[in-house]
C-alpha positions in Angstrom: 9.3 -6.1 12.1 10.7 -5.7 8.7 14.5 -5.1 8.2 16.4 -2.5 6.5 18.5 -2.9 3.3 20.1 -0.7 0.5 18.6 -0.2 -3.0 19.5 1.6 -6.0 16.7 3.3 -7.9 17.2 3.8 -11.6 16.3 7.0 -13.3 12.5 6.8 -14.1 9.9 8.9 -15.9 6.8 9.6 -13.9 3.4 11.4 -14.1 3.0 13.7 -11.0 -0.2 14.2 -9.0 -0.2 16.7 -6.2 -3.0 16.9 -3.4 -3.4 19.4 -0.7 -5.3 19.9 2.7 -7.5 18.8 4.0 -6.7 15.3 2.8 -3.3 15.6 0.6 -2.8 11.7 0.3 -6.3 11.1 -0.6 -6.6 14.0 -2.9 -3.5 12.8 -4.7 -4.4 9.2 -5.0 -7.8 10.2 -6.4 -6.1 12.4 -9.2 -3.9 9.5 -9.9 -6.5 6.8 -10.2 -8.8 8.9 -12.3 -5.8 9.7 -14.6 -5.0 5.9 -14.6 -8.6 5.0 -15.4 -8.8 7.3 -18.4 -5.2 6.1 -19.8 -5.2 2.4 -19.5 -3.0 2.2 -22.3 -0.3 4.1 -20.8 0.0 2.3 -17.5 1.9 -1.0 -18.1 4.4 -2.2 -15.6 4.6 0.9 -13.1 5.5 1.9 -9.5 4.0 4.6 -7.2 6.3 6.8 -5.1 5.0 9.5 -2.7 6.2 12.3 -0.5 5.1 15.3 1.5 5.2 18.6 -0.2 4.7 22.2 0.9 2.0 24.7 -0.6 4.5 25.6 -3.1 5.1 21.7 -4.3 8.5 21.6 -2.8 9.6 18.4 -0.7 8.8 18.9 2.8 9.9 16.9 5.9 7.0 18.0 8.2 4.9 14.9 9.1 1.9 17.4 9.3 1.9 17.9 5.8 0.2 20.8 3.6 0.5 18.5 0.4 1.4 15.2 -0.9 2.9 14.3 -4.2 2.5 10.8 -6.0 4.7 9.9 -8.9 3.4 7.3 -11.2 6.3 5.7 -13.3 5.8 5.1 -16.9 6.9 1.9 -18.5 10.3 2.3 -19.8 10.5 3.2 -23.4 7.0 4.5 -23.5 8.0 8.0 -24.1 5.8 11.1 -22.9 4.5 12.2 -26.4 0.7 12.5 -26.1 0.6 12.5 -22.1 -1.9 15.2 -20.9 -0.2 15.5 -17.3 2.7 16.9 -15.4 5.8 14.8 -16.0 8.6 14.6 -13.6 12.0 12.7 -13.8 12.7 10.7 -10.7 16.7 10.9 -10.6 18.2 7.6 -9.8 20.1 7.2 -6.4 21.0 5.0 -3.6 18.5 4.4 -0.8 18.3 2.8 2.6 14.9 1.2 2.6 12.7 -0.5 5.1 9.1 -2.0 5.0 6.3 -1.2 7.2 2.6 -2.4 7.5 -0.2 -1.2 9.6 -3.8 -0.3 9.8 -5.3 3.3 10.0 -8.4 1.6 11.4 -6.4 0.1 14.3 -4.2 3.2 14.5 -5.8 6.4 13.1 -2.8 8.4 14.0 -0.4 6.3 11.8 2.0 5.9 14.7 3.3 2.7 12.8 4.5 4.9 9.8 6.2 7.2 12.4 7.9 4.1 13.9 9.1 3.0 10.6 10.9 6.3 9.8 12.4 6.3 13.2 13.6 2.7 12.7 15.2 3.7 9.4 16.8 6.7 11.1 18.2 4.4 13.6 19.6 2.0 11.0 21.2 4.8 9.1 23.1 5.8 12.1 24.1 2.2 13.1 25.1 1.4 9.6 27.3 4.5 9.4 25.3 5.7 6.3 25.2 9.5 5.1 22.2 11.0 4.2 22.3 12.7 0.9 22.3 16.3 1.0 19.0 16.3 -1.2 17.4 14.8 1.9 15.3 13.0 -0.7 12.7 10.3 0.9 9.8 8.3 -0.7 6.9 6.1 0.4 6.3 3.2 -2.1 2.9 1.6 -1.6 2.7 -2.2 -1.9 0.3 -4.8 -1.6 -0.2 -5.6 2.1 0.3 -8.8 3.5 -2.4 -8.7 6.0 -6.1 -7.9 4.8 -7.2 -4.3 5.8 -3.7 -3.1 6.2 -1.6 -0.8 4.1 2.1 -1.5 3.3 4.8 0.8 2.3 8.5 0.6 1.7 10.0 3.8 2.9 13.1 5.1 1.1 15.9 7.7 2.3 18.6 8.7 0.0 22.2 8.0 1.1 25.5 8.6 -0.6 
């Protein structure tokens, strides 16, 4: 079981990729990887953040999501000139963060993700953190420790 800590994210420029049902996460990832393959000179050092969206592209908190948005950060100082994609600014902020890792093959329901969010919510309460009024949250995919698993850091904005 991974712990919970706080992190401050800086403001970052990112390229936005939206995917919608029936497979929103897969659709968004496919668009992102296609763009990355056709723009290798634009990638550099980067991070990826994702979150659920509704059919209009607004942040959604329903786990049975209609859509999913991936934000691929651009290297600092790379600018946005000549980027043929939707750009977005990820505003900086303070977040409570926990790591999760699991396997969709072993647990197709993804209950291990829900358990991670529940653990994060419990730690927010226990630590007397106040959730920011934006209710912003992110999932940041990371390299898994165990072969065949998926790993994320879960972020919830606090004040």
